[in-house]
VEXROVO-968158 format. One line per 10 residues: number of its first residue (from 1); their letters; for each residue z, x, y of N, C-alpha, C, O. Coordinates in pm, whole numbers, plus 50000, padded with zeros to 5 digits. Atoms other than C-alpha are relative to their C-alpha. Example, Ala and Ser with C-alpha at 12.3 -4.5 7.8 and 13.67 -1.06 7.14 Angstrom:
! residues 2
1	as	50000,50089,49881,50780,51230,49550,50000,50090,50120,50066,50194,50118 ~ 49994,49918,49881,50714,51367,49894,50073,49923,50109,50090,49974,50220 $
//
This chain:
! residues 244
1	miktlwnavl	49948,49892,50087,49375,47777,48531,50040,50122,50083,50150,50175,50069 ~ 49973,49883,49916,49349,48060,48787,50113,49971,50096,50201,50055,50119 ~ 49895,50039,49907,49566,47870,49035,50135,49995,49932,50236,50039,49988 ~ 49874,50008,50077,49830,47804,48769,50052,50139,49969,50172,50164,49981 ~ 49961,49862,50030,49831,48171,48668,50050,50071,50126,50149,50144,50122 ~ 49961,49939,49872,49848,48281,49034,50142,49957,50040,50225,50039,50080 ~ 49868,50052,49964,50147,48055,49100,50109,50054,49909,50219,50086,49954 ~ 49899,49956,50097,50326,48162,48783,50031,50148,50012,50146,50189,49995 ~ 49982,49854,50000,50273,48538,48824,50041,50054,50136,50120,50148,50144 ~ 49975,49943,49867,50286,48590,49202,50074,49907,50095,50182,49939,50144 $
11	ykplynalif	49946,50084,49894,50355,48297,49429,50144,49955,49973,50233,49978,50054 ~ 49866,50052,50028,50656,48136,49259,50106,50110,49987,50216,50094,50040 ~ 49899,49894,50006,50833,48464,49170,50038,50054,50138,50156,50076,50166 ~ 49971,49950,49865,50800,48590,49531,50074,49895,50082,50168,49927,50155 ~ 49935,50109,49928,50897,48251,49672,50146,49987,49959,50235,49978,50044 ~ 49864,50014,50050,51204,48225,49451,50086,50122,50034,50204,50107,50067 ~ 49925,49879,49967,51306,48587,49509,50041,49998,50147,50153,50036,50182 ~ 49971,50006,49857,51285,48535,49885,50108,49896,50030,50200,49924,50106 ~ 49900,50105,49979,51482,48208,49877,50136,50044,49947,50239,50018,50010 ~ 49875,49950,50058,51743,48369,49651,50068,50099,50096,50189,50093,50117 $
21	lvaiipggdi	49945,49901,49907,51786,48659,49897,50050,49935,50128,50155,49970,50180 ~ 49958,50070,49879,51800,48427,50197,50133,49929,49977,50218,49925,50065 ~ 49878,50075,50032,52073,48226,50021,50124,50089,49996,50234,50043,50026 ~ 49883,49913,50014,52297,48530,49966,50022,50090,50122,50127,50153,50134 ~ 49985,49918,49881,52235,48707,50299,50074,49923,50108,50036,49810,50139 ~ 49926,50070,49893,52487,48617,50571,49907,49965,50117,49834,50051,50167 ~ 50085,50044,49890,52311,48414,50839,49862,49956,49955,49786,49901,50035 ~ 50129,50045,50054,52009,48348,50613,49880,50058,50072,49781,49987,50092 ~ 50109,49935,49926,51787,48599,50798,49882,50027,49907,49892,50110,49817 ~ 50118,49983,50084,51440,48573,50643,49942,50140,50012,49893,50196,49913 $
31	gialiiltiv	50053,49865,49980,51335,48906,50796,50071,50104,49914,50006,50188,49851 ~ 49923,49907,50083,51616,49096,50624,49970,49976,49853,49956,50071,49776 ~ 50033,50033,50139,51542,48912,50299,49864,50056,49962,49845,50106,49851 ~ 50134,49948,50025,51176,49013,50329,50002,50152,49983,49932,50206,49897 ~ 49989,49854,50012,51270,49380,50382,50056,50038,49863,50005,50128,49797 ~ 49939,49972,50131,51493,49377,50072,49900,49972,49888,49887,50051,49795 ~ 50099,50037,50102,51222,49199,49868,49890,50105,49993,49847,50143,49883 ~ 50105,49898,49996,50962,49454,49980,50045,50129,49932,49969,50189,49856 ~ 49947,49878,50062,51184,49746,49878,50007,49983,49849,49974,50075,49774 ~ 49992,50026,50145,51243,49585,49536,49861,50007,49937,49844,50067,49831 $
41	vklilfpltq	50139,49998,50052,50865,49532,49487,49948,50143,49993,49885,50181,49895 ~ 50046,49861,49997,50795,49893,49588,50067,50084,49891,50004,50173,49833 ~ 49930,49928,50107,51058,50021,49343,49941,49964,49863,49930,50049,49775 ~ 50064,50043,50126,50897,49813,49065,49866,50070,49982,49829,50107,49870 ~ 50132,49937,50005,50558,49963,49154,50007,50153,50004,49904,50220,49996 ~ 49986,49856,49983,50701,50315,49187,49935,50084,49888,49875,50187,49918 ~ 50068,49921,50105,50579,50437,48844,49850,50014,50027,49794,50122,50006 ~ 50142,49992,49967,50222,50352,48950,49978,50086,50123,49883,50164,50129 ~ 50010,49920,49878,50278,50503,49294,50015,50148,49968,49939,50231,50019 ~ 49976,49861,50038,50414,50823,49140,49879,50059,49928,49841,50173,49953 $
51	ksiksqvamk	50119,49955,50073,50116,50849,48906,49885,50024,50097,49811,50121,50083 ~ 50106,49987,49901,49880,50797,49200,50018,50125,50085,49921,50197,50112 ~ 49971,49882,49918,50050,51067,49410,49973,50128,49921,49913,50222,49973 ~ 50024,49883,50084,50043,51315,49122,49851,50025,49983,49807,50140,49981 ~ 50144,49987,50015,49673,51246,49078,49938,50055,50128,49846,50137,50123 ~ 50050,49951,49871,49611,51305,49451,50027,50150,50014,49940,50225,50059 ~ 49964,49858,49991,49794,51639,49436,49912,50082,49906,49864,50190,49941 ~ 50084,49930,50097,49601,51737,49123,49856,50011,50049,49791,50114,50030 ~ 50136,49997,49945,49271,51645,49291,49987,50109,50106,49885,50178,50113 ~ 50000,49897,49896,49360,51872,49581,49997,50139,49938,49931,50230,49989 $
61	qiepelakik	49990,49869,50064,49439,52158,49344,49871,50042,49931,49843,50161,49920 ~ 50123,49964,50072,49107,52139,49158,49879,50002,50093,49766,50018,50046 ~ 50112,49997,49905,48896,52128,49476,49916,50129,49990,49794,50120,49995 ~ 50081,49878,50015,48793,52498,49438,49909,49996,49877,49795,50042,49883 ~ 50081,50009,50122,48672,52432,49082,49887,49899,50017,49776,49919,49967 ~ 50105,50099,49972,48482,52123,49196,49892,50061,50089,49773,50034,50072 ~ 50095,49934,49910,48322,52331,49472,49909,50095,49924,49790,50106,49954 ~ 50080,49909,50081,48207,52587,49214,49893,49925,49922,49779,49970,49911 ~ 50096,50081,50077,48043,52314,49006,49887,49953,50091,49770,49956,50054 ~ 50101,50048,49905,47866,52176,49314,49909,50114,50046,49791,50092,50075 $
71	aenlsreeqa	50078,49886,49951,47752,52527,49415,49896,50046,49897,49797,50109,49933 ~ 50094,49961,50103,47577,52581,49082,49874,49914,50004,49879,49796,50041 ~ 50128,50072,49998,47213,52481,49052,49986,49916,49873,49918,49954,49778 ~ 49998,50086,50118,47268,52196,48809,49932,49867,50031,49923,49825,50146 ~ 50054,50135,49983,47099,51864,48752,50115,49904,50030,50232,49937,50007 ~ 49895,50097,49968,47286,51554,48864,50078,49960,49876,50200,49944,49880 ~ 49935,50039,50124,47358,51459,48504,50096,50108,49952,50208,50078,49910 ~ 49915,49890,50045,47496,51804,48418,50119,50017,50094,50230,50044,50049 ~ 49890,49988,49903,47701,51818,48738,50104,49891,49976,50224,49917,49981 ~ 49909,50111,50028,47850,51475,48661,50078,50025,49871,50197,49997,49864 $
81	rrtmelyktk	49933,49973,50128,47925,51580,48302,50106,50107,50015,50216,50093,49962 ~ 49904,49891,49979,48095,51905,48411,50120,49951,50082,50234,49990,50057 ~ 49893,50054,49915,48293,51718,48675,50095,49914,49918,50217,49926,49930 ~ 49916,50087,50084,48415,51457,48425,50080,50081,49899,50194,50046,49869 ~ 49927,49912,50092,48509,51733,48181,50119,50065,50070,50226,50080,50011 ~ 49892,49940,49922,48716,51898,48454,50112,49900,50022,50230,49933,50008 ~ 49899,50105,49981,48891,51569,48531,50079,49979,49871,50202,49964,49874 ~ 49935,50024,50129,48963,51522,48161,50092,50116,49963,50203,50094,49914 ~ 49920,49882,50033,49089,51879,48114,50127,50007,50084,50235,50037,50034 ~ 49886,49995,49907,49316,51861,48420,50081,49871,50002,50181,49860,50072 $
91	kvnpfsgclv	49935,50131,50007,49416,51501,48335,50012,49936,50138,50119,49893,50180 ~ 50006,50055,49865,49308,51377,48676,49915,49873,49999,49806,49870,49943 ~ 50076,50124,49983,49199,51021,48756,49966,49985,50148,50054,49952,50228 ~ 50037,50004,49858,49002,51026,49085,50013,49862,50064,50011,49851,50186 ~ 49993,50137,49948,49036,50647,49120,50142,49944,50004,50163,49832,50049 ~ 49863,50052,50008,49413,50617,49069,50060,49976,50138,50152,49895,50152 ~ 49947,50018,49865,49475,50646,49443,49977,49860,50054,50051,49813,50140 ~ 50032,50135,49953,49316,50304,49493,50081,49893,49926,50087,49778,49970 ~ 49936,50099,50086,49523,50136,49221,50114,49927,50070,50120,49804,50067 ~ 49885,50061,49934,49842,50078,49420,49956,49909,50113,50012,49801,50132 $
101	lliqfpiiia	50051,50081,49890,49645,49950,49719,49940,49869,49949,49960,49764,50010 ~ 50060,50120,50057,49453,49705,49499,50106,49904,49950,50089,49783,49959 ~ 49891,50084,50048,49779,49579,49347,50074,49937,50118,50123,49824,50109 ~ 49924,50047,49884,49937,49543,49691,49934,49882,50069,50004,49796,50122 ~ 50070,50107,49928,49669,49311,49833,50032,49860,49944,50054,49769,50024 ~ 49959,50132,50049,49744,49017,49595,50142,49963,50042,50171,49846,50068 ~ 49862,50026,49957,50113,49053,49688,50000,49954,50146,50073,49862,50183 ~ 50009,50038,49859,50022,49035,50059,49946,49858,50014,49996,49780,50095 ~ 50057,50135,49996,49809,48724,49997,50104,49897,49956,50116,49790,50016 ~ 49895,50091,50048,50094,48563,49800,50108,49981,50106,50157,49870,50125 $
111	lyqvffkgla	49902,50011,49893,50338,48642,50082,49947,49914,50114,50020,49835,50173 ~ 50064,50082,49897,50094,48490,50329,50013,49852,49963,50045,49769,50048 ~ 49987,50138,50045,50095,48172,50121,50144,49951,50009,50170,49837,50048 ~ 49859,50036,49995,50474,48174,50098,50040,49957,50140,50109,49856,50157 ~ 49959,50030,49863,50512,48176,50475,49919,49887,50063,49973,49808,50141 ~ 50081,50102,49936,50221,47953,50570,50006,49865,49929,49961,49765,49985 ~ 49971,50129,50062,50310,47684,50317,50132,49945,50052,50167,49829,50032 ~ 49882,50048,49928,50633,47671,50510,50131,50032,49933,50160,49981,49825 ~ 49864,49974,50045,50979,47813,50463,50101,49920,50082,50218,49910,50047 ~ 49910,50080,49917,51123,47595,50739,50052,49881,49919,50167,49840,49935 $
121	viapenlysf	49959,50107,50091,51130,47316,50480,49974,50050,49858,49859,50058,49815 ~ 50012,49943,50134,51198,47455,50133,49960,49891,49900,50013,49780,49902 ~ 50044,50094,50103,51019,47287,49841,50083,50020,49873,50060,50117,49800 ~ 49912,49984,50118,51284,47235,49569,49923,50004,49868,49967,50067,49772 ~ 50076,50004,50125,51014,47169,49308,49943,50137,49963,49905,50159,49848 ~ 50049,49865,50027,50902,47533,49341,50111,50099,49962,50084,50215,49930 ~ 49888,49911,50029,51249,47674,49278,50035,50000,49852,50027,49898,49784 ~ 49948,49991,50136,51374,47801,48945,50138,49935,49994,50204,49917,50097 ~ 49874,50073,50016,51680,47629,48803,50121,50080,50049,50221,50022,50091 ~ 49885,49917,49961,51908,47926,48884,49998,50040,50147,50089,50108,50194 $
131	vhlpttlntm	50009,49968,49858,51794,47956,49247,50046,49878,50080,49993,49768,50064 ~ 49942,50110,49922,51999,47745,49490,49945,49999,50143,49905,50102,50197 ~ 50045,50014,49862,51898,47612,49829,50096,50073,50094,50218,50057,50082 ~ 49912,49933,49904,52031,47831,50112,50058,49901,50101,49993,49804,50139 ~ 49936,50088,49901,52275,47669,50352,49942,50022,50139,49942,49931,50222 ~ 50059,49966,49871,52109,47849,50646,49866,50068,49979,49851,50153,49892 ~ 50133,49938,50008,51744,47942,50697,49962,50044,50141,49919,49963,50223 ~ 50022,49945,49866,51699,48171,50998,49867,50075,50004,49854,50182,49943 ~ 50131,49936,49992,51337,48256,51082,49992,50104,50112,49888,50169,50128 ~ 49997,49901,49892,51440,48476,51379,50058,50131,49947,50179,50143,49928 $
141	flglidmhak	49958,49871,50053,51453,48834,51250,50087,50072,50102,50043,50104,50212 ~ 49900,49936,49914,51765,48995,51399,50017,49925,50134,50060,49982,50234 ~ 49988,50081,49879,51758,48711,51651,49896,50031,50106,49907,49983,50219 ~ 50097,49954,49901,51453,48867,51821,49856,49957,49972,49783,49921,50064 ~ 50141,50022,50034,51127,48805,51632,49987,49882,49904,50050,49880,49798 ~ 50025,50116,50083,51008,48473,51492,49904,50038,49887,49792,50082,49913 ~ 50080,49960,50115,50876,48534,51141,49875,49914,49981,49781,49954,49912 ~ 50119,50085,50011,50631,48244,51171,49899,50028,50111,49784,49988,50100 ~ 50089,49971,49888,50484,48369,51499,49937,50138,49985,49960,50207,49885 ~ 50062,49868,50000,50280,48680,51582,50087,50097,50080,50155,50058,50174 $
151	sivlavlagi	49923,49898,49929,50440,49007,51694,49914,50124,50018,49876,50190,49922 ~ 50080,49882,49971,50243,49280,51866,50078,50127,49968,50020,50228,49930 ~ 49916,49884,50029,50539,49517,51820,49993,50037,49853,49969,50153,49818 ~ 50006,49974,50144,50545,49481,51441,49858,50037,49957,49840,50120,49868 ~ 50139,49969,50035,50164,49488,51426,49967,50145,50033,49904,50214,49954 ~ 50024,49860,49960,50150,49819,51616,50078,50094,49908,50026,50199,49869 ~ 49921,49918,50092,50430,49959,51397,49933,50009,49863,49937,50112,49797 ~ 50074,49999,50127,50226,49858,51091,49886,50100,50005,49863,50174,49910 ~ 50110,49905,49983,49930,50056,51226,50049,50144,50006,49988,50233,49946 ~ 49946,49864,49986,50142,50359,51319,50049,50054,49866,50019,50168,49830 $
161	tqfiqmkivm	49949,49955,50131,50317,50376,50981,49887,50020,49901,49895,50107,49813 ~ 50116,49980,50087,49980,50336,50808,49933,50133,50031,49890,50203,49940 ~ 50059,49872,49958,49845,50631,51010,50082,50117,49946,50027,50215,49895 ~ 49912,49894,50051,50149,50845,50916,49982,50016,49850,49978,50128,49798 ~ 50018,49996,50146,50104,50751,50551,49870,50071,49964,49868,50156,49875 ~ 50128,49938,50029,49737,50849,50554,49999,50147,50040,49931,50227,49976 ~ 49992,49860,49959,49819,51174,50738,50069,50083,49892,50033,50199,49871 ~ 49931,49931,50108,50056,51268,50455,49907,50013,49878,49902,50118,49813 ~ 50091,50000,50115,49800,51174,50190,49885,50096,50022,49844,50167,49930 ~ 50112,49912,49966,49520,51361,50372,50043,50092,50113,50008,50069,50229 $
171	pqkptlpkpt	49942,49914,49896,49699,51645,50557,49900,50074,50085,49928,50101,50202 ~ 50100,49928,49922,49382,51825,50665,49922,49902,50086,49885,49794,50042 ~ 50069,50086,49904,49210,51681,50969,49856,49977,49955,49778,50072,49945 ~ 50137,50028,50041,48895,51503,50856,49904,50000,50118,49943,49962,50229 ~ 50101,50003,49894,48576,51541,51058,49876,49932,49948,49843,49942,49830 ~ 50123,50066,50040,48259,51338,51055,49890,50105,49981,49879,50197,50062 ~ 50105,49902,50024,47963,51531,50909,49894,49995,50109,49853,49888,50152 ~ 50106,49993,49900,47706,51649,51162,49866,49994,49929,49852,50041,49817 ~ 50131,50014,50064,47341,51569,51092,49937,50134,49963,49859,50142,49868 ~ 50062,49870,50024,47249,51939,51106,50066,50076,49885,50013,50177,49838 $
181	enktfseqms	49931,49929,50107,47497,52040,50839,49927,49979,49867,49877,49870,49840 ~ 50067,50007,50130,47352,52114,50498,50100,49954,49895,50154,50035,49820 ~ 49905,50057,50094,47570,51881,50295,49930,49896,49915,49832,49835,49956 ~ 50055,50102,50088,47499,51655,50002,50043,49863,50050,50134,49850,50132 ~ 49968,50138,49959,47506,51279,50043,50144,49964,49961,50214,49900,50039 ~ 49864,50031,50045,47829,51253,49839,50105,50067,50087,50210,50009,50114 ~ 49907,49930,49911,48000,51514,50060,50010,49931,50135,50119,49919,50191 ~ 50000,50073,49873,47896,51327,50373,50076,49868,49987,50152,49830,50076 ~ 49930,50126,50023,48022,51001,50225,50150,50023,49991,50229,49946,50045 ~ 49858,49968,50016,48353,51164,50130,50066,50026,50134,50175,49975,50161 $
191	qsmqfqmryi	49944,49971,49869,48411,51299,50480,50005,49876,50088,50102,49855,50161 ~ 50003,50124,49923,48310,50968,50636,50114,49906,49956,50179,49844,50040 ~ 49893,50085,50053,48554,50781,50407,50136,50051,50045,50224,49972,50079 ~ 49874,49943,49954,48834,51021,50497,50026,49966,50146,50138,49932,50185 ~ 49987,50033,49858,48769,50964,50865,50040,49853,50017,50130,49822,50095 ~ 49972,50143,49989,48770,50585,50820,50140,49966,49950,50211,49886,50012 ~ 49868,50027,50056,49083,50585,50603,50111,50047,50093,50216,49984,50103 ~ 49896,49943,49915,49274,50799,50851,50006,49933,50137,50115,49917,50192 ~ 50001,50052,49864,49166,50642,51181,49963,49852,50010,50023,49779,50088 ~ 50045,50139,49990,48985,50312,51122,50096,49905,49930,50125,49797,49981 $
201	lpvfitfvay	49912,50087,50077,49219,50170,50856,50127,49961,50077,50162,49843,50077 ~ 49881,50041,49924,49536,50185,51076,49969,49897,50109,50048,49806,50134 ~ 50040,50097,49897,49349,50000,51353,49974,49864,49936,50014,49760,49990 ~ 50028,50125,50074,49229,49741,51100,50130,49934,49957,50146,49812,49970 ~ 49871,50052,50043,49582,49702,50963,50073,49936,50118,50133,49829,50104 ~ 49936,50054,49880,49716,49649,51317,49941,49864,50035,50015,49769,50065 ~ 50069,50126,49967,49456,49377,51381,50039,49890,49902,50072,49779,49942 ~ 49968,50100,50103,49522,49199,51051,50147,49958,50009,50178,49839,50001 ~ 49858,50029,49992,49901,49225,51085,50032,49909,50118,50119,49822,50108 ~ 49976,50085,49883,49887,49068,51430,49935,49863,49982,49988,49762,50029 $
211	sissavalyw	50074,50126,50016,49635,48800,51328,50072,49902,49909,50059,49781,49926 ~ 49939,50088,50100,49843,48665,51038,50136,49950,50046,50148,49836,50091 ~ 49866,50041,49957,50216,48657,51118,50093,50120,50002,50060,50225,49947 ~ 49900,49894,49996,50524,48867,51187,50053,50033,49861,50088,50148,49832 ~ 49947,49979,50135,50635,48821,50829,49915,50100,49923,49968,50193,49862 ~ 50090,49908,50070,50327,48995,50686,50003,50137,50067,49997,50240,49998 ~ 49991,49872,49928,50348,49263,50959,50127,50074,49961,50124,50196,49942 ~ 49873,49938,50039,50714,49327,50869,49992,50053,49858,50044,50160,49827 ~ 50022,49953,50137,50618,49351,50502,49923,50131,50001,49959,50225,49930 ~ 50085,49882,49997,50349,49606,50586,50075,50122,50054,50064,50232,50001 $
221	vtsnivtiiq	49922,49891,49942,50581,49816,50805,50100,50054,49897,50109,50175,49875 ~ 49901,49959,50101,50853,49821,50537,49933,50069,49883,49981,50172,49835 ~ 50073,49943,50113,50602,49889,50260,49951,50141,50032,49962,50231,49949 ~ 50049,49868,49960,50450,50181,50453,50113,50102,50007,50097,50215,49961 ~ 49886,49908,49988,50791,50336,50529,50049,50043,49863,50076,50161,49839 ~ 49955,49968,50137,50898,50313,50163,49898,50090,49931,49936,50183,49860 ~ 50105,49919,50061,50562,50456,50053,50005,50144,50053,49987,50238,49976 ~ 49989,49867,49940,50601,50749,50296,50115,50077,49936,50101,50195,49902 ~ 49883,49936,50063,50947,50824,50153,49969,50039,49856,50001,50149,49812 ~ 50036,49972,50139,50815,50799,49797,49900,50115,49993,49910,50201,49905 $
231	elfvrrkiar	50103,49895,49997,50518,51020,49884,50064,50138,50020,50033,50232,49947 ~ 49932,49873,49971,50738,51295,50031,50088,50043,49883,50094,50161,49848 ~ 49911,49972,50113,50984,51269,49741,49923,50058,49882,49961,50160,49825 ~ 50079,49957,50117,50718,51302,49469,49933,50135,50026,49930,50221,49937 ~ 50067,49874,49968,50530,51582,49648,50099,50118,49998,50065,50226,49950 ~ 49899,49894,50003,50850,51786,49694,50045,50026,49856,50072,50140,49819 ~ 49964,49985,50141,50939,51722,49329,49895,50082,49927,49928,50169,49846 ~ 50111,49925,50062,50596,51852,49221,50003,50145,50045,49985,50236,49964 ~ 49996,49863,49946,50627,52155,49449,50113,50080,49939,50095,50198,49906 ~ 49886,49932,50062,50971,52242,49310,49969,50036,49855,50004,50144,49809 $
241	aqna	50032,49976,50142,50842,52210,48952,49898,50115,49987,49907,50195,49894 ~ 50101,49894,50005,50544,52439,49028,50059,50136,50037,50013,50240,49988 ~ 49938,49875,49957,50766,52700,49196,50111,50047,49908,50162,50159,49921 ~ 49889,49964,50090,51026,52697,48919,49956,50107,49899,50035,50149,49815 $
//
């Protein structure tokens, strides 16, 4: 049941979209087809991305009010209640930033399956009736990088673009909490998470991108670049609206 649903919702649509793009692209370059497919997926997810960015900006704006609540001598229950009331009043969802990332991981897994089940030999039984077999299937991206092999260049680019993305999301330099600082456990956890998201995550992404294949690394690089553009666009749009 789960496998059937997975194939119907993710694997087959991505597989067919990729084959369709390869069939219409001159030279049948899978890398170019993957870039186009990634941009299309990111545009489809843009409403969620925009909502997530707006929530991040709103969270940043209410930080002084959150600090005031934390500074008051309140019980944990009262502090949690006041915090949730603030989120509700300001229409902020503190967890929306994770939504796009959680949605992206199944897409990455589906792409992994698409490439490792083999595009060198296309399975006609997985194609929709309106998708035709491409006359040429070129796995060498721009004639330089084999999409089935590993690429340290694309893997490093995936890590760099991930770092730039996190730098935009968290513009202030995060620091690890010192043991002597008088901070609450939640504050220490928050700072530790910021440090890991900004510095550890890009390294992890680089490792994963290199371990899997050039195709997944290229997807990650393209996805990060599009996300950076979307992030800057939405933030400037919000800034213009606030200054109007």
